[in-house]
DRENPA-3360 file (N, C-alpha, C; in nm, 2 decimals, always signed):
BEGIN
1 = MLSLRSLR = +2.48/-11.25/+4.67/+2.41/-11.26/+4.54/+2.44/-11.14/+4.45 ~ +2.43/-11.02/+4.50/+2.46/-10.90/+4.43/+2.58/-10.83/+4.49 ~ +2.68/-10.80/+4.40/+2.80/-10.73/+4.45/+2.82/-10.60/+4.36 ~ +2.83/-10.49/+4.43/+2.86/-10.36/+4.37/+3.00/-10.33/+4.42 ~ +3.09/-10.30/+4.33/+3.23/-10.28/+4.36/+3.28/-10.15/+4.30 ~ +3.30/-10.05/+4.39/+3.36/-9.92/+4.35/+3.29/-9.85/+4.23 ~ +3.16/-9.85/+4.23/+3.08/-9.79/+4.12/+3.10/-9.64/+4.12 ~ +3.12/-9.59/+4.00/+3.12/-9.45/+3.97/+3.04/-9.42/+3.85;
9 = RAYGTLQA = +2.96/-9.30/+3.86/+2.88/-9.26/+3.74/+2.87/-9.11/+3.76 ~ +2.90/-9.04/+3.65/+2.89/-8.89/+3.65/+2.79/-8.85/+3.53 ~ +2.72/-8.74/+3.56/+2.64/-8.68/+3.45/+2.70/-8.54/+3.43 ~ +2.78/-8.53/+3.33/+2.86/-8.40/+3.31/+2.95/-8.38/+3.42 ~ +2.94/-8.26/+3.49/+3.02/-8.23/+3.60/+2.97/-8.28/+3.73 ~ +2.85/-8.34/+3.73/+2.79/-8.39/+3.86/+2.83/-8.54/+3.88 ~ +2.90/-8.57/+3.99/+2.94/-8.70/+4.02/+2.83/-8.76/+4.10 ~ +2.74/-8.83/+4.04/+2.62/-8.89/+4.10/+2.65/-9.00/+4.19;
17 = VDGVSLQV = +2.74/-9.09/+4.16/+2.78/-9.20/+4.24/+2.94/-9.20/+4.24 ~ +2.99/-9.21/+4.35/+3.14/-9.19/+4.37/+3.20/-9.30/+4.45 ~ +3.22/-9.42/+4.39/+3.29/-9.53/+4.46/+3.21/-9.61/+4.55 ~ +3.08/-9.64/+4.51/+2.99/-9.72/+4.60/+3.02/-9.87/+4.59 ~ +3.04/-9.93/+4.70/+3.05/-10.08/+4.71/+2.94/-10.13/+4.81 ~ +2.88/-10.23/+4.77/+2.77/-10.29/+4.85/+2.74/-10.43/+4.82 ~ +2.71/-10.51/+4.92/+2.68/-10.65/+4.90/+2.54/-10.68/+4.95 ~ +2.46/-10.76/+4.87/+2.33/-10.81/+4.91/+2.33/-10.97/+4.90;
25 = GRGEVVGL = +2.33/-11.04/+5.01/+2.33/-11.18/+5.01/+2.20/-11.25/+4.99 ~ +2.20/-11.37/+4.96/+2.07/-11.45/+4.95/+2.00/-11.45/+5.08 ~ +1.87/-11.43/+5.08/+1.79/-11.43/+5.20/+1.81/-11.30/+5.29 ~ +1.87/-11.20/+5.23/+1.90/-11.07/+5.30/+1.83/-10.96/+5.24 ~ +1.78/-10.87/+5.33/+1.71/-10.74/+5.28/+1.81/-10.63/+5.32 ~ +1.85/-10.56/+5.22/+1.94/-10.44/+5.24/+1.87/-10.32/+5.20 ~ +1.87/-10.22/+5.29/+1.80/-10.09/+5.26/+1.90/-9.99/+5.22 ~ +1.87/-9.91/+5.12/+1.96/-9.80/+5.08/+1.88/-9.67/+5.10;
33 = LGPNGAGK = +1.93/-9.60/+5.20/+1.86/-9.48/+5.25/+1.94/-9.35/+5.21 ~ +1.87/-9.24/+5.19/+1.94/-9.12/+5.17/+1.84/-9.01/+5.12 ~ +1.88/-8.88/+5.13/+1.79/-8.78/+5.09/+1.78/-8.77/+4.93 ~ +1.69/-8.69/+4.88/+1.68/-8.67/+4.74/+1.82/-8.63/+4.68 ~ +1.86/-8.69/+4.57/+1.98/-8.65/+4.51/+2.10/-8.72/+4.57 ~ +2.08/-8.82/+4.65/+2.19/-8.89/+4.72/+2.27/-8.98/+4.62 ~ +2.20/-9.02/+4.51/+2.26/-9.11/+4.42/+2.20/-9.25/+4.42 ~ +2.09/-9.27/+4.50/+2.03/-9.40/+4.51/+1.97/-9.45/+4.38;
41 = STTVAMAT = +1.90/-9.37/+4.31/+1.84/-9.42/+4.18/+1.94/-9.45/+4.08 ~ +2.05/-9.38/+4.07/+2.16/-9.41/+3.98/+2.23/-9.54/+4.02 ~ +2.24/-9.56/+4.15/+2.30/-9.69/+4.20/+2.21/-9.81/+4.16 ~ +2.08/-9.79/+4.18/+1.99/-9.90/+4.14/+1.99/-9.92/+3.99 ~ +2.00/-9.82/+3.91/+2.00/-9.84/+3.77/+2.12/-9.91/+3.73 ~ +2.23/-9.89/+3.79/+2.36/-9.97/+3.76/+2.35/-10.11/+3.81 ~ +2.29/-10.12/+3.93/+2.28/-10.26/+3.99/+2.19/-10.35/+3.90 ~ +2.09/-10.29/+3.83/+2.00/-10.37/+3.75/+2.03/-10.38/+3.60;
49 = GLLRPDSG = +2.14/-10.32/+3.56/+2.18/-10.33/+3.42/+2.12/-10.23/+3.33 ~ +2.05/-10.13/+3.39/+1.98/-10.03/+3.31/+2.08/-9.91/+3.27 ~ +2.19/-9.91/+3.34/+2.28/-9.80/+3.32/+2.42/-9.85/+3.34 ~ +2.51/-9.82/+3.25/+2.65/-9.87/+3.27/+2.73/-9.77/+3.36 ~ +2.80/-9.83/+3.45/+2.89/-9.74/+3.53/+3.00/-9.69/+3.45 ~ +3.05/-9.57/+3.49/+3.18/-9.52/+3.43/+3.30/-9.60/+3.47 ~ +3.29/-9.65/+3.59/+3.39/-9.75/+3.63/+3.34/-9.83/+3.75 ~ +3.40/-9.94/+3.78/+3.35/-10.03/+3.88/+3.28/-10.15/+3.82;
57 = EVELAGFG = +3.24/-10.24/+3.91/+3.18/-10.36/+3.86/+3.05/-10.40/+3.93 ~ +2.96/-10.46/+3.86/+2.83/-10.51/+3.91/+2.83/-10.66/+3.88 ~ +2.80/-10.74/+3.98/+2.80/-10.89/+3.95/+2.69/-10.96/+4.03 ~ +2.61/-11.04/+3.95/+2.52/-11.13/+4.02/+2.58/-11.27/+4.02 ~ +2.59/-11.32/+4.14/+2.67/-11.44/+4.16/+2.62/-11.55/+4.07 ~ +2.70/-11.61/+3.99/+2.67/-11.72/+3.90/+2.62/-11.67/+3.77 ~ +2.59/-11.54/+3.75/+2.53/-11.49/+3.63/+2.61/-11.38/+3.56 ~ +2.70/-11.31/+3.64/+2.78/-11.21/+3.58/+2.71/-11.07/+3.59;
65 = DPINPHAR = +2.75/-10.98/+3.49/+2.71/-10.85/+3.49/+2.56/-10.84/+3.44 ~ +2.47/-10.76/+3.51/+2.33/-10.76/+3.46/+2.31/-10.68/+3.33 ~ +2.42/-10.62/+3.28/+2.41/-10.57/+3.14/+2.37/-10.68/+3.05 ~ +2.42/-10.80/+3.08/+2.39/-10.92/+3.00/+2.24/-10.96/+3.02 ~ +2.16/-10.98/+2.92/+2.02/-11.01/+2.93/+2.00/-11.14/+3.01 ~ +2.09/-11.23/+3.00/+2.07/-11.36/+3.08/+2.08/-11.33/+3.23 ~ +2.17/-11.25/+3.27/+2.18/-11.21/+3.41/+2.06/-11.12/+3.45 ~ +2.02/-11.03/+3.36/+1.91/-10.94/+3.40/+1.78/-11.01/+3.42;
73 = RQIGLAPQ = +1.76/-11.13/+3.36/+1.64/-11.21/+3.39/+1.63/-11.26/+3.53 ~ +1.74/-11.26/+3.60/+1.74/-11.30/+3.74/+1.69/-11.19/+3.84 ~ +1.67/-11.07/+3.78/+1.63/-10.96/+3.86/+1.48/-10.92/+3.85 ~ +1.42/-10.90/+3.96/+1.28/-10.84/+3.96/+1.29/-10.70/+4.01 ~ +1.25/-10.61/+3.92/+1.26/-10.46/+3.95/+1.12/-10.40/+3.96 ~ +1.09/-10.34/+4.08/+0.97/-10.26/+4.09/+1.01/-10.12/+4.10 ~ +1.00/-10.04/+4.00/+1.05/-9.90/+4.00/+0.95/-9.81/+4.07 ~ +1.00/-9.70/+4.12/+0.91/-9.61/+4.19/+0.80/-9.55/+4.09;
81 = ELALYSGL = +0.84/-9.52/+3.97/+0.74/-9.49/+3.87/+0.67/-9.61/+3.82 ~ +0.54/-9.62/+3.84/+0.47/-9.74/+3.81/+0.48/-9.78/+3.66 ~ +0.52/-9.90/+3.63/+0.54/-9.95/+3.49/+0.42/-10.04/+3.46 ~ +0.30/-9.98/+3.44/+0.18/-10.05/+3.42/+0.11/-9.99/+3.30 ~ +0.02/-10.07/+3.24/-0.07/-10.02/+3.13/-0.21/-10.02/+3.18 ~ -0.27/-9.90/+3.18/-0.41/-9.89/+3.24/-0.51/-9.97/+3.16 ~ -0.49/-9.99/+3.03/-0.59/-10.06/+2.95/-0.59/-10.22/+2.97 ~ -0.49/-10.27/+3.03/-0.48/-10.41/+3.05/-0.54/-10.45/+3.19;
89 = TATETLLF = -0.60/-10.57/+3.19/-0.64/-10.62/+3.32/-0.52/-10.66/+3.41 ~ -0.54/-10.69/+3.54/-0.43/-10.74/+3.62/-0.37/-10.87/+3.57 ~ -0.45/-10.96/+3.53/-0.41/-11.09/+3.48/-0.33/-11.07/+3.35 ~ -0.38/-10.99/+3.26/-0.31/-10.96/+3.13/-0.18/-10.89/+3.15 ~ -0.17/-10.81/+3.26/-0.05/-10.74/+3.29/+0.06/-10.84/+3.33 ~ +0.02/-10.93/+3.41/+0.12/-11.03/+3.46/+0.16/-11.13/+3.34 ~ +0.06/-11.16/+3.26/+0.09/-11.25/+3.14/+0.19/-11.18/+3.05 ~ +0.16/-11.05/+3.02/+0.24/-10.97/+2.93/+0.39/-10.96/+2.98;
97 = FSRLYGVA = +0.41/-10.93/+3.11/+0.54/-10.92/+3.16/+0.61/-11.05/+3.17 ~ +0.54/-11.16/+3.20/+0.60/-11.29/+3.21/+0.66/-11.33/+3.07 ~ +0.58/-11.30/+2.97/+0.63/-11.33/+2.83/+0.76/-11.25/+2.80 ~ +0.76/-11.12/+2.85/+0.88/-11.04/+2.82/+1.00/-11.11/+2.89 ~ +0.98/-11.17/+3.01/+1.09/-11.24/+3.07/+1.12/-11.38/+3.01 ~ +1.04/-11.42/+2.91/+1.06/-11.55/+2.85/+1.01/-11.66/+2.94 ~ +0.91/-11.63/+3.03/+0.86/-11.74/+3.12/+0.72/-11.78/+3.07 ~ +0.71/-11.91/+3.06/+0.58/-11.97/+3.03/+0.50/-11.98/+3.15;
105 = TRRDQLRT = +0.40/-11.89/+3.17/+0.33/-11.89/+3.30/+0.19/-11.94/+3.28 ~ +0.15/-12.04/+3.37/+0.02/-12.10/+3.36/-0.09/-12.01/+3.43 ~ -0.21/-12.03/+3.40/-0.32/-11.95/+3.46/-0.32/-11.96/+3.61 ~ -0.29/-12.08/+3.66/-0.29/-12.10/+3.81/-0.18/-12.02/+3.87 ~ -0.07/-12.01/+3.80/+0.04/-11.93/+3.85/+0.01/-11.78/+3.86 ~ -0.06/-11.74/+3.76/-0.11/-11.60/+3.75/-0.20/-11.57/+3.87 ~ -0.29/-11.66/+3.90/-0.38/-11.65/+4.01/-0.31/-11.64/+4.14 ~ -0.21/-11.73/+4.15/-0.13/-11.74/+4.28/-0.05/-11.60/+4.30;
113 = ALEEVGLS = +0.00/-11.55/+4.19/+0.07/-11.42/+4.20/-0.02/-11.31/+4.24 ~ -0.14/-11.31/+4.19/-0.24/-11.21/+4.23/-0.28/-11.23/+4.38 ~ -0.29/-11.35/+4.42/-0.33/-11.38/+4.56/-0.22/-11.33/+4.65 ~ -0.09/-11.34/+4.61/+0.02/-11.30/+4.70/+0.01/-11.15/+4.73 ~ -0.03/-11.07/+4.63/-0.04/-10.93/+4.65/-0.18/-10.88/+4.68 ~ -0.27/-10.97/+4.72/-0.41/-10.94/+4.76/-0.50/-10.88/+4.65 ~ -0.48/-10.93/+4.53/-0.56/-10.88/+4.41/-0.63/-10.99/+4.34 ~ -0.65/-11.11/+4.41/-0.71/-11.22/+4.34/-0.85/-11.19/+4.29;
121 = ARGHDRVG = -0.92/-11.10/+4.36/-1.06/-11.07/+4.32/-1.07/-10.97/+4.21 ~ -0.95/-10.91/+4.17/-0.95/-10.80/+4.07/-0.87/-10.84/+3.95 ~ -0.85/-10.97/+3.93/-0.77/-11.02/+3.81/-0.83/-10.98/+3.68 ~ -0.96/-10.96/+3.66/-1.02/-10.93/+3.53/-1.05/-10.78/+3.52 ~ -1.01/-10.71/+3.62/-1.04/-10.56/+3.61/-0.92/-10.49/+3.55 ~ -0.95/-10.38/+3.48/-0.85/-10.30/+3.42/-0.77/-10.22/+3.52 ~ -0.64/-10.21/+3.49/-0.55/-10.15/+3.59/-0.59/-10.00/+3.61 ~ -0.65/-9.94/+3.50/-0.69/-9.80/+3.51/-0.80/-9.78/+3.62;
129 = TFSGGMKR = -0.86/-9.88/+3.67/-0.97/-9.87/+3.77/-0.91/-9.89/+3.91 ~ -0.78/-9.92/+3.92/-0.72/-9.95/+4.05/-0.68/-9.83/+4.13 ~ -0.69/-9.84/+4.26/-0.64/-9.73/+4.35/-0.48/-9.73/+4.34 ~ -0.42/-9.63/+4.40/-0.28/-9.62/+4.40/-0.21/-9.74/+4.47 ~ -0.27/-9.78/+4.59/-0.22/-9.89/+4.66/-0.23/-10.02/+4.58 ~ -0.33/-10.04/+4.51/-0.35/-10.16/+4.43/-0.25/-10.17/+4.31 ~ -0.23/-10.05/+4.25/-0.13/-10.04/+4.14/+0.01/-10.07/+4.20 ~ +0.04/-10.02/+4.32/+0.17/-10.05/+4.38/+0.19/-10.19/+4.40;
137 = RLNLAVAL = +0.09/-10.26/+4.45/+0.10/-10.41/+4.48/+0.11/-10.49/+4.35 ~ +0.04/-10.44/+4.24/+0.05/-10.51/+4.11/+0.19/-10.49/+4.05 ~ +0.24/-10.37/+4.07/+0.38/-10.34/+4.03/+0.48/-10.44/+4.10 ~ +0.45/-10.47/+4.22/+0.54/-10.57/+4.29/+0.52/-10.71/+4.23 ~ +0.39/-10.74/+4.20/+0.36/-10.88/+4.14/+0.44/-10.89/+4.01 ~ +0.44/-10.78/+3.93/+0.52/-10.79/+3.80/+0.66/-10.82/+3.83 ~ +0.72/-10.76/+3.93/+0.86/-10.78/+3.97/+0.89/-10.93/+4.01 ~ +0.78/-10.99/+4.06/+0.80/-11.13/+4.12/+0.75/-11.24/+4.03;
145 = IHSPSLLV = +0.69/-11.21/+3.92/+0.62/-11.31/+3.84/+0.72/-11.42/+3.78 ~ +0.84/-11.38/+3.76/+0.94/-11.48/+3.71/+1.03/-11.54/+3.82 ~ +0.99/-11.53/+3.94/+1.06/-11.58/+4.06/+1.21/-11.54/+4.05 ~ +1.24/-11.41/+4.07/+1.38/-11.37/+4.05/+1.47/-11.41/+4.17 ~ +1.60/-11.41/+4.15/+1.69/-11.44/+4.25/+1.72/-11.31/+4.33 ~ +1.71/-11.20/+4.26/+1.73/-11.07/+4.32/+1.61/-10.98/+4.30 ~ +1.56/-10.92/+4.41/+1.45/-10.83/+4.40/+1.49/-10.69/+4.44 ~ +1.47/-10.59/+4.34/+1.51/-10.46/+4.37/+1.39/-10.37/+4.37;
153 = LDEPTAGV = +1.36/-10.30/+4.48/+1.24/-10.23/+4.50/+1.28/-10.08/+4.53 ~ +1.23/-9.99/+4.44/+1.26/-9.85/+4.46/+1.13/-9.78/+4.52 ~ +1.14/-9.75/+4.65/+1.03/-9.69/+4.72/+0.90/-9.77/+4.70 ~ +0.90/-9.90/+4.75/+0.79/-9.99/+4.72/+0.66/-9.95/+4.78 ~ +0.66/-9.87/+4.88/+0.53/-9.83/+4.95/+0.50/-9.69/+4.94 ~ +0.56/-9.62/+4.84/+0.53/-9.47/+4.83/+0.38/-9.45/+4.80 ~ +0.32/-9.36/+4.88/+0.19/-9.32/+4.86/+0.08/-9.42/+4.88 ~ +0.10/-9.53/+4.96/+0.00/-9.63/+4.98/-0.06/-9.62/+5.12;
161 = DPQSRAHV = -0.17/-9.68/+5.14/-0.23/-9.68/+5.27/-0.16/-9.78/+5.36 ~ -0.19/-9.77/+5.50/-0.12/-9.85/+5.59/-0.14/-10.00/+5.57 ~ -0.26/-10.04/+5.52/-0.28/-10.19/+5.50/-0.19/-10.24/+5.38 ~ -0.19/-10.16/+5.27/-0.10/-10.20/+5.16/+0.04/-10.20/+5.20 ~ +0.08/-10.10/+5.28/+0.22/-10.09/+5.33/+0.26/-10.22/+5.41 ~ +0.17/-10.26/+5.50/+0.20/-10.37/+5.58/+0.21/-10.50/+5.50 ~ +0.12/-10.51/+5.40/+0.12/-10.63/+5.32/+0.24/-10.64/+5.23 ~ +0.29/-10.53/+5.18/+0.41/-10.53/+5.10/+0.53/-10.57/+5.18;
169 = REIIRSRA = +0.54/-10.52/+5.30/+0.65/-10.56/+5.39/+0.65/-10.70/+5.42 ~ +0.53/-10.76/+5.44/+0.52/-10.91/+5.46/+0.57/-10.99/+5.34 ~ +0.54/-10.94/+5.22/+0.59/-11.01/+5.10/+0.74/-11.00/+5.09 ~ +0.79/-10.88/+5.12/+0.94/-10.87/+5.12/+1.01/-10.97/+5.21 ~ +0.96/-10.97/+5.34/+1.02/-11.06/+5.44/+1.00/-11.21/+5.40 ~ +0.88/-11.24/+5.34/+0.86/-11.38/+5.30/+0.95/-11.42/+5.19 ~ +0.97/-11.33/+5.09/+1.06/-11.37/+4.98/+1.20/-11.38/+5.03 ~ +1.24/-11.30/+5.12/+1.38/-11.31/+5.17/+1.40/-11.44/+5.25;
177 = TAGCAVLV = +1.30/-11.48/+5.32/+1.30/-11.60/+5.40/+1.31/-11.72/+5.30 ~ +1.26/-11.71/+5.18/+1.26/-11.81/+5.08/+1.40/-11.81/+5.01 ~ +1.48/-11.72/+5.04/+1.62/-11.72/+4.98/+1.64/-11.61/+4.88 ~ +1.55/-11.52/+4.85/+1.57/-11.41/+4.75/+1.65/-11.30/+4.82 ~ +1.74/-11.24/+4.74/+1.82/-11.13/+4.79/+1.73/-11.00/+4.75 ~ +1.72/-10.91/+4.85/+1.64/-10.79/+4.83/+1.71/-10.66/+4.86 ~ +1.71/-10.57/+4.76/+1.76/-10.44/+4.78/+1.65/-10.34/+4.77 ~ +1.63/-10.26/+4.88/+1.52/-10.16/+4.89/+1.57/-10.02/+4.90;
185 = TTHDMEEA = +1.52/-9.93/+4.83/+1.54/-9.79/+4.85/+1.42/-9.73/+4.91 ~ +1.43/-9.65/+5.02/+1.31/-9.60/+5.08/+1.34/-9.47/+5.16 ~ +1.24/-9.38/+5.17/+1.25/-9.27/+5.26/+1.17/-9.30/+5.39 ~ +1.11/-9.41/+5.40/+1.03/-9.45/+5.51/+1.12/-9.52/+5.62 ~ +1.14/-9.44/+5.73/+1.23/-9.50/+5.83/+1.17/-9.62/+5.90 ~ +1.04/-9.62/+5.92/+0.97/-9.73/+5.99/+0.99/-9.86/+5.90 ~ +0.97/-9.84/+5.77/+0.98/-9.95/+5.67/+1.12/-10.01/+5.68 ~ +1.23/-9.92/+5.68/+1.36/-9.97/+5.69/+1.39/-10.05/+5.82;
193 = EKVCDMIA = +1.34/-9.99/+5.93/+1.36/-10.05/+6.06/+1.29/-10.19/+6.07 ~ +1.18/-10.21/+6.00/+1.10/-10.33/+6.01/+1.14/-10.44/+5.92 ~ +1.19/-10.40/+5.80/+1.22/-10.51/+5.70/+1.36/-10.53/+5.67 ~ +1.45/-10.44/+5.70/+1.59/-10.45/+5.65/+1.68/-10.52/+5.75 ~ +1.76/-10.61/+5.70/+1.86/-10.68/+5.79/+1.99/-10.59/+5.80 ~ +2.02/-10.52/+5.69/+2.13/-10.43/+5.68/+2.08/-10.30/+5.62 ~ +2.15/-10.19/+5.66/+2.11/-10.06/+5.61/+2.23/-9.98/+5.57 ~ +2.23/-9.92/+5.45/+2.34/-9.83/+5.40/+2.28/-9.69/+5.38;
201 = VMDHGVIL = +2.35/-9.59/+5.45/+2.31/-9.45/+5.43/+2.40/-9.39/+5.33 ~ +2.33/-9.33/+5.23/+2.40/-9.27/+5.12/+2.38/-9.12/+5.10 ~ +2.48/-9.04/+5.07/+2.46/-8.90/+5.03/+2.57/-8.86/+4.95 ~ +2.54/-8.76/+4.85/+2.64/-8.71/+4.76/+2.72/-8.82/+4.69 ~ +2.65/-8.93/+4.66/+2.71/-9.03/+4.58/+2.80/-9.13/+4.65 ~ +2.81/-9.12/+4.79/+2.89/-9.22/+4.86/+2.81/-9.28/+4.98 ~ +2.86/-9.40/+5.02/+2.80/-9.47/+5.13/+2.87/-9.41/+5.26 ~ +2.79/-9.34/+5.34/+2.84/-9.28/+5.46/+2.85/-9.38/+5.58;
209 = AHGTLSQL = +2.76/-9.47/+5.59/+2.76/-9.57/+5.70/+2.68/-9.69/+5.65 ~ +2.72/-9.81/+5.71/+2.66/-9.94/+5.67/+2.66/-10.03/+5.79 ~ +2.54/-10.09/+5.82/+2.54/-10.19/+5.93/+2.40/-10.22/+5.96 ~ +2.38/-10.30/+6.07/+2.25/-10.33/+6.12/+2.19/-10.20/+6.18 ~ +2.06/-10.20/+6.21/+2.00/-10.09/+6.27/+2.06/-10.06/+6.41 ~ +2.08/-10.16/+6.49/+2.14/-10.13/+6.62/+2.28/-10.08/+6.61 ~ +2.36/-10.12/+6.51/+2.50/-10.07/+6.49/+2.49/-9.93/+6.45 ~ +2.40/-9.89/+6.36/+2.39/-9.75/+6.31/+2.35/-9.66/+6.42;
217 = VAAHGSKA = +2.25/-9.70/+6.50/+2.20/-9.62/+6.61/+2.31/-9.60/+6.71 ~ +2.38/-9.70/+6.74/+2.49/-9.69/+6.84/+2.60/-9.60/+6.80 ~ +2.63/-9.60/+6.67/+2.74/-9.52/+6.62/+2.70/-9.38/+6.58 ~ +2.58/-9.36/+6.53/+2.54/-9.23/+6.47/+2.41/-9.18/+6.52 ~ +2.34/-9.24/+6.61/+2.21/-9.21/+6.65/+2.19/-9.09/+6.74 ~ +2.29/-9.04/+6.80/+2.28/-8.93/+6.90/+2.39/-8.83/+6.89 ~ +2.36/-8.71/+6.94/+2.47/-8.61/+6.94/+2.47/-8.54/+7.08 ~ +2.59/-8.51/+7.12/+2.61/-8.44/+7.25/+2.54/-8.50/+7.36;
225 = GAASRGLE = +2.54/-8.64/+7.37/+2.48/-8.71/+7.48/+2.33/-8.72/+7.48 ~ +2.26/-8.67/+7.37/+2.12/-8.67/+7.36/+2.08/-8.82/+7.33 ~ +1.96/-8.86/+7.38/+1.91/-8.99/+7.35/+1.87/-9.00/+7.20 ~ +1.90/-9.12/+7.14/+1.86/-9.14/+7.00/+1.72/-9.17/+6.99 ~ +1.66/-9.12/+6.88/+1.52/-9.16/+6.85/+1.51/-9.26/+6.74 ~ +1.63/-9.32/+6.70/+1.63/-9.43/+6.60/+1.69/-9.39/+6.47 ~ +1.64/-9.45/+6.36/+1.70/-9.44/+6.23/+1.69/-9.30/+6.18 ~ +1.58/-9.23/+6.21/+1.57/-9.09/+6.16/+1.68/-9.01/+6.20;
233 = DVLLNLTG = +1.72/-9.02/+6.33/+1.83/-8.94/+6.38/+1.96/-8.98/+6.32 ~ +1.98/-9.11/+6.29/+2.10/-9.16/+6.22/+2.11/-9.09/+6.08 ~ +2.00/-9.09/+6.01/+2.00/-9.03/+5.88/+2.03/-8.88/+5.88 ~ +1.96/-8.81/+5.97/+1.98/-8.66/+5.98/+2.12/-8.63/+6.03 ~ +2.17/-8.71/+6.13/+2.31/-8.68/+6.18/+2.41/-8.70/+6.07 ~ +2.39/-8.80/+5.98/+2.49/-8.83/+5.88/+2.48/-8.74/+5.76 ~ +2.35/-8.70/+5.72/+2.33/-8.62/+5.60/+2.30/-8.48/+5.62 ~ +2.28/-8.44/+5.74/+2.24/-8.30/+5.77/+2.09/-8.27/+5.77;
241 = RSLRE = +2.06/-8.15/+5.81/+1.92/-8.12/+5.82/+1.87/-8.01/+5.72 ~ +1.96/-7.98/+5.63/+1.93/-7.88/+5.53/+1.82/-7.94/+5.43 ~ +1.73/-7.86/+5.39/+1.63/-7.90/+5.29/+1.69/-7.94/+5.16 ~ +1.64/-8.04/+5.09/+1.69/-8.08/+4.96/+1.58/-8.05/+4.85 ~ +1.62/-8.03/+4.73/+1.53/-8.01/+4.62/+1.50/-8.14/+4.55;
% end
């Protein structure tokens, strides 16, 4: 569904993304992991048409480059920074964003969308009264309201409680089962292990390794004969243990 081919993007002398290629198929959840400054956010911005690459190609199968508004309507994006208006109710929020997408959404569809993220009882409450976890789930509902072919989630469970985290993971897997292609960036190793079919580890603007969890653990999960503790060891072994700003 989503093809990234040899993407490059620089900010002045900083090469933020340097030749990234990645595929996300229909019904597949692909995780993009890496430390701060790895280039994940720039990659996501190019994948969703928010930023033009200096070189390389982005393509949504059947729709072309997401720089094109028609192609971009096939994408549901839930950014890490919550894109919500505190003065609107949850229902008004979904109605507002569905109209931006050019979708005629019925009231029963709005109720169903709120039910999916566990907010059916709070549809008439203002977003400003919501907890962090509730806002994060509403942010996801906004990304889903137009039934996108590609769902892009940037740290979808950042700062939420275990119940909201588990619910968001269930939604991701459910949407993938229904045929949606999903790209997730996360720092949560457990999240990546539980929801991702394929995982790409990124640092300094390049993809260092790509494969299933078992493939990555087998290839990069241990050093000097030590037993691997899973994906966290993979990430640390590939990107190092130095602190990042």
